C-alpha positions as CSV (number, residue, x, y, z in Angstrom):
1,M,231.7,-44.1,189.7
2,L,228.3,-43.3,191.2
3,G,228.7,-46.0,193.9
4,A,232.2,-44.7,194.8
5,L,231.4,-40.9,194.8
6,I,228.1,-40.8,196.9
7,P,226.9,-42.8,200.0
8,F,224.8,-45.2,198.0
9,E,223.2,-46.7,201.1
10,S,221.8,-43.4,202.2
11,F,220.7,-42.6,198.7
12,L,218.8,-45.9,198.3
13,S,217.2,-45.6,201.8
14,Q,215.0,-42.8,200.4
15,Y,213.3,-45.5,198.3
16,G,213.0,-48.4,200.7
17,N,214.3,-50.2,203.8
18,V,218.0,-51.0,203.7
19,H,218.6,-51.5,207.5
20,N,216.1,-53.9,208.9
21,S,216.3,-57.5,207.6
22,K,213.3,-58.6,209.6
23,S,210.9,-56.8,207.2
24,K,211.0,-56.2,203.4
25,Y,214.3,-54.5,202.4
26,L,216.4,-53.6,199.3
27,V,219.7,-55.0,198.1
28,A,221.7,-53.2,195.4
29,Y,224.7,-54.3,193.2
30,N,226.7,-52.4,190.6
31,K,227.7,-54.0,187.2
32,N,230.8,-55.5,188.9
33,V,228.5,-57.4,191.3
34,T,229.8,-55.3,194.3
35,I,227.2,-55.0,197.0
36,L,226.2,-51.4,197.5
37,A,223.5,-51.7,200.0
38,T,221.8,-54.5,202.1
39,A,220.1,-54.9,205.4
40,T,221.6,-58.3,206.3
41,S,225.1,-57.2,207.4
42,K,227.2,-54.0,207.1
43,A,230.3,-56.2,206.6
44,V,229.3,-57.4,203.2
45,I,228.8,-53.9,201.8
46,G,231.6,-53.2,199.3
47,K,232.3,-56.9,198.8
48,N,231.9,-58.8,195.6
49,F,228.9,-61.1,195.7
50,F,230.7,-64.0,194.2
51,G,233.8,-63.5,196.5
52,D,234.7,-65.9,199.2
53,Y,233.6,-63.6,202.0
54,V,230.0,-63.1,200.7
55,Q,229.7,-66.8,199.6
56,Q,230.7,-68.0,203.1
57,F,228.2,-65.5,204.6
58,I,225.4,-66.9,202.5
59,K,226.8,-70.5,203.0
60,H,227.2,-70.9,199.2
61,N,223.4,-71.0,198.8
62,R,223.0,-72.3,195.2
63,V,219.4,-70.9,194.7
64,L,220.5,-67.3,195.6
65,T,223.7,-67.6,193.6
66,D,221.9,-68.8,190.5
67,F,219.2,-66.1,191.0
68,V,221.9,-63.3,191.0
69,R,223.7,-64.8,187.9
70,N,220.4,-64.7,186.0
71,L,219.8,-61.1,187.2
72,L,223.3,-60.1,186.0
73,A,222.5,-61.7,182.6
74,G,219.5,-59.3,182.3
75,R,216.8,-61.8,183.2
76,P,214.5,-60.5,185.9
77,G,213.0,-63.1,188.2
78,Y,212.4,-64.3,191.7
79,A,213.7,-66.9,194.1
80,I,212.9,-68.5,197.6
81,Y,215.9,-69.4,199.6
82,N,217.2,-69.9,203.2
83,Y,220.9,-69.6,204.1
84,G,220.3,-69.8,207.9
85,A,218.8,-66.3,208.6
86,G,215.3,-67.4,207.8
87,E,213.4,-68.1,204.6
88,R,213.4,-65.2,202.1
89,L,211.4,-64.4,199.0
90,S,213.4,-62.2,196.6
91,A,212.6,-60.5,193.2
92,G,215.2,-58.7,191.1
93,Y,215.4,-56.3,188.1
94,P,218.3,-54.6,186.3
95,I,218.5,-50.8,186.2
96,Y,219.5,-49.4,182.8
97,A,221.6,-46.3,182.0
98,N,222.2,-45.3,178.4
99,G,220.7,-48.6,177.2
100,K,223.1,-50.8,179.4
101,A,222.5,-52.4,182.7
102,A,224.4,-50.4,185.3
103,Y,222.8,-51.5,188.6
104,Y,220.8,-54.4,189.9
105,I,218.1,-54.1,192.6
106,R,216.6,-56.9,194.6
107,I,213.5,-56.7,196.9
108,V,213.8,-59.2,199.7
109,A,210.9,-60.1,202.0
110,P,210.9,-62.6,204.9
111,T,208.3,-65.3,204.0
112,A,207.2,-65.4,207.7
113,E,205.8,-61.9,207.1
114,I,204.0,-63.1,203.9
115,Y,202.7,-66.2,205.7
116,S,201.4,-63.9,208.5
117,H,199.4,-61.9,206.0
118,I,198.1,-65.2,204.4
119,N,197.1,-66.5,207.8
120,N,195.2,-63.3,208.6
121,V,193.4,-63.7,205.3
122,L,192.6,-67.4,206.0
123,F,191.4,-66.5,209.4
124,A,189.1,-63.8,208.0
125,E,187.8,-66.3,205.4
126,R,187.2,-68.9,208.2
127,V,185.2,-66.3,210.1
128,K,183.1,-65.6,207.0
129,M,182.6,-69.3,206.4
130,F,181.5,-69.8,210.0
131,S,179.1,-66.9,209.7
132,L,177.7,-68.3,206.5
133,I,177.3,-71.8,208.0
134,A,175.6,-70.2,211.1
135,G,173.3,-68.1,208.9
136,T,172.4,-71.1,206.8
137,T,171.7,-73.2,209.8
138,A,169.4,-70.4,211.2
139,A,167.7,-70.1,207.8
140,V,167.0,-73.8,207.8
141,A,165.7,-73.7,211.3
142,I,163.4,-70.8,210.4
143,L,162.2,-72.7,207.3
144,I,161.4,-75.7,209.4
145,V,159.4,-73.6,211.9
146,F,157.6,-71.9,208.9
147,L,156.7,-75.2,207.4
148,I,155.3,-76.4,210.7
149,K,153.2,-73.3,211.0
150,W,152.2,-73.5,207.3
151,S,150.8,-77.0,207.8
152,S,148.7,-75.7,210.7
153,L,147.5,-72.6,208.7
154,S,146.6,-74.4,205.5
155,E,142.9,-74.6,206.4
156,E,143.0,-70.8,207.2
157,V,144.6,-70.1,203.8
158,K,141.9,-72.2,202.1
159,R,139.2,-70.3,203.9
160,R,140.7,-66.9,203.0
161,A,141.1,-68.0,199.4
162,K,137.4,-68.9,199.3
163,E,136.5,-65.5,200.8
164,L,138.8,-63.8,198.2
165,E,137.1,-65.6,195.4
166,T,133.7,-64.5,196.6
167,A,135.0,-60.9,196.9
168,N,136.3,-61.1,193.3
169,K,132.9,-62.2,192.1
170,Q,131.3,-59.3,193.9
171,L,133.9,-56.9,192.6
172,S,133.3,-58.1,189.0
173,L,129.6,-57.7,189.4
174,S,130.1,-54.2,190.8
175,N,132.4,-53.4,187.9
176,D,129.8,-54.5,185.4
177,Q,127.2,-52.4,187.2
178,L,129.6,-49.4,187.1
179,K,130.1,-49.8,183.4
180,I,126.3,-49.9,182.9
181,H,126.0,-46.7,185.0
182,D,128.8,-45.0,183.1
183,K,127.1,-45.9,179.8
184,A,123.8,-44.6,181.0
185,Q,125.5,-41.4,182.3
186,Q,127.2,-40.8,178.9
187,E,123.9,-41.4,177.1
188,F,122.2,-39.0,179.5
189,I,124.8,-36.3,178.9
190,D,124.7,-36.8,175.2
191,I,120.9,-36.5,175.2
192,A,121.0,-33.5,177.6
193,A,123.5,-31.7,175.4
194,H,121.4,-32.3,172.3
195,E,118.3,-31.2,174.1
196,L,120.0,-28.0,175.3
197,R,120.9,-27.1,171.7
198,T,117.3,-27.3,170.6
199,P,116.0,-24.3,172.6
200,I,119.3,-22.4,172.4
201,Q,119.3,-22.0,168.6
202,P,115.9,-20.1,168.4
203,I,116.9,-18.0,171.4
204,I,120.0,-16.9,169.5
205,S,118.2,-16.4,166.2
206,L,115.4,-14.4,167.7
207,S,117.7,-12.3,170.0
208,D,119.8,-11.5,167.0
209,V,116.7,-10.4,165.0
210,L,115.4,-8.3,168.0
211,L,118.9,-6.7,168.4
212,H,118.8,-5.4,164.8
213,K,115.2,-4.3,164.9
214,I,114.8,-2.6,168.3
215,R,115.9,1.0,168.3
216,D,115.4,1.5,172.0
217,N,118.9,2.1,173.4
218,E,117.8,0.9,176.8
219,S,116.6,-2.5,175.6
220,R,119.5,-3.3,173.2
221,P,122.0,-3.9,176.0
222,L,119.6,-6.3,177.7
223,I,119.0,-8.2,174.4
224,D,122.8,-8.2,173.8
225,I,123.3,-9.9,177.2
226,I,120.7,-12.5,176.3
227,L,122.4,-13.2,173.0
228,R,125.9,-13.3,174.5
229,N,124.9,-15.8,177.2
230,A,122.8,-17.9,174.8
231,K,125.9,-18.3,172.6
232,R,128.0,-19.1,175.7
233,L,125.4,-21.8,176.6
234,Q,125.6,-23.1,173.0
235,R,129.4,-23.4,173.2
236,L,129.0,-25.1,176.6
237,S,126.6,-27.7,175.2
238,Q,129.0,-28.3,172.3
239,D,131.9,-28.8,174.7
240,I,129.9,-31.4,176.6
241,L,129.2,-33.2,173.4
242,D,132.9,-33.1,172.4
243,I,133.9,-34.5,175.9
244,T,131.4,-37.3,175.5
245,K,132.7,-38.2,172.0
246,I,136.3,-38.1,173.3
247,E,135.6,-40.4,176.2
248,S,133.7,-42.8,173.9
249,G,136.4,-42.7,171.2
250,L,134.1,-41.3,168.6
251,F,135.6,-37.9,168.3
252,K,136.9,-37.3,164.8
253,L,138.2,-34.3,162.8
254,N,136.3,-33.3,159.7
255,K,138.9,-32.0,157.2
256,E,137.7,-29.5,154.5
257,R,139.0,-26.6,152.6
258,F,138.0,-23.1,153.7
259,N,139.2,-19.5,153.7
260,L,141.1,-19.0,157.0
261,K,141.0,-15.2,156.6
262,E,137.2,-15.3,156.4
263,V,137.0,-17.3,159.7
264,I,139.3,-14.9,161.5
265,S,137.5,-11.9,160.1
266,N,134.2,-13.2,161.3
267,A,135.6,-13.8,164.8
268,V,137.1,-10.4,164.8
269,D,133.8,-8.8,163.8
270,D,132.0,-10.7,166.5
271,Y,134.4,-9.6,169.2
272,T,134.5,-6.0,167.9
273,N,130.8,-5.7,168.4
274,Q,131.1,-7.2,171.8
275,I,133.8,-4.6,172.7
276,K,131.6,-1.8,171.5
277,N,128.9,-2.8,174.0
278,S,131.4,-3.1,176.9
279,N,133.2,-0.4,178.9
280,K,136.7,-1.5,177.9
281,N,138.9,0.7,175.8
282,I,140.2,-2.0,173.5
283,R,140.9,-2.0,169.8
284,L,141.2,-5.2,167.7
285,V,143.9,-4.8,165.0
286,Y,143.7,-7.5,162.2
287,E,146.0,-7.7,159.2
288,L,147.1,-10.3,156.8
289,D,150.9,-10.5,156.4
290,K,151.3,-12.4,153.2
291,K,154.9,-13.5,152.7
292,E,155.2,-15.2,149.4
293,D,158.6,-16.8,149.9
294,I,157.4,-20.0,148.2
295,K,159.5,-20.1,145.1
296,Q,159.9,-22.6,142.3
297,G,162.8,-24.9,142.7
298,G,163.9,-28.5,142.3
299,G,164.7,-31.5,144.3
300,Q,163.6,-31.7,147.9
301,E,162.5,-28.1,148.1
302,E,160.0,-28.6,145.2
303,D,158.6,-31.7,146.9
304,E,158.1,-29.7,150.1
305,E,156.3,-26.9,148.2
306,E,154.0,-29.5,146.5
307,Q,153.1,-30.9,150.0
308,L,152.5,-27.3,151.2
309,H,150.2,-26.4,148.3
310,K,148.1,-29.5,149.1
311,H,147.1,-27.9,152.5
312,L,147.6,-24.2,151.9
313,I,146.6,-22.1,148.9
314,I,147.5,-18.4,148.9
315,Q,145.6,-16.1,146.5
316,D,144.6,-12.5,146.5
317,N,143.3,-11.6,149.9
318,I,142.4,-15.2,150.8
319,I,144.2,-18.2,152.5
320,I,142.7,-21.6,151.7
321,V,143.6,-24.3,154.2
322,E,142.6,-27.9,154.6
323,A,141.6,-28.5,158.2
324,D,138.6,-28.9,160.5
325,K,136.8,-25.6,160.1
326,V,134.6,-26.0,163.3
327,R,137.7,-26.8,165.5
328,T,139.8,-24.1,163.9
329,T,137.0,-21.5,164.5
330,Q,136.7,-22.8,168.1
331,V,140.5,-22.3,168.7
332,I,140.5,-18.8,167.2
333,D,137.4,-17.9,169.2
334,N,139.0,-19.2,172.5
335,L,142.2,-17.2,171.8
336,L,140.4,-14.0,171.2
337,G,138.1,-14.6,174.1
338,N,141.1,-15.1,176.5
339,A,142.8,-12.0,175.1
340,L,139.7,-9.9,175.8
341,R,139.1,-11.4,179.2
342,F,142.6,-10.4,180.4
343,T,142.9,-7.1,178.6
344,D,141.3,-3.9,180.0
345,E,142.9,-1.3,177.7
346,G,145.0,-1.1,174.6
347,D,145.3,-3.0,171.3
348,I,145.0,-6.7,170.5
349,S,146.8,-7.5,167.3
350,I,145.8,-10.5,165.1
351,S,148.0,-11.4,162.2
352,V,148.3,-14.3,159.8
353,C,151.8,-15.1,158.5
354,C,152.6,-17.7,155.9
355,F,156.0,-19.3,155.7
356,K,157.6,-22.0,153.6
357,G,156.7,-25.4,154.9
358,K,154.7,-23.9,157.8
359,S,151.6,-21.8,158.2
């Protein structure tokens, strides 16, 4: 019905060539094997493929006839044949409507066109192979030239190798001397840092005594300057010692239990006195924010609390921690010192908060 009611050839031409038999084209049949479209001849359109007219046109070609029979039986496939118009390669497949084969489509391609593409590919491969052979030949020629030059340069290479060996020996000797120099330098820094601490301590002690005994308001600022710079020099010598220990791999933390609140309070007191002797309008505000959210429980939470109590003990107005007291004091002192250095006016708040699993 569809083939009779619409111009099927025009409809099928929207999906492929149905007019030029010299290139790839489409052939269509209905379920009665009536030819609906083909590019070979207009005269066979509307004729039955197995009829005398079409069979005479294809010269009763058995390969093409068997191929169409298999296609009508629902078996897609392909075939190569020649009935006088040139060799063809054809592939076919049934078109189903409502679960039944209603039309049959064949795609036909002249093998000359396919062979042309194959020849082009073969030609390209020949060019690649020729280029590869030419490149290999050139590489072999370069290798031969290189080997010839290598034989003439072998003595030069030996001479350079001997020079390199001598240079390596000199470099090794210089490296040993550099290590000795570094060791001597570290020892000198270590001794110098220790020697610096020897006169610094009495200067700090005596300056502190003078500061508390002298009532002269004009002399007290001068002594305070001496005391402050002596302490700074003391910290500098300690930093030099620490750097020396770090570079030599001898730096270790000394863990002990101490009252963290006491360390912070001492640091706050020291910097409060320093602020009083300066022209800055700064106030240090220190408070202990004791959050006792460590509760008794079971399972994993209880294990975490036990681990926490090993390193942190909270009692009335104290916080006992297990850490390096000297380094902790140094960190707190550096934090307060930086805060004062970059603050000209206002409040600097210091607080200690204790949380579950962290402090």
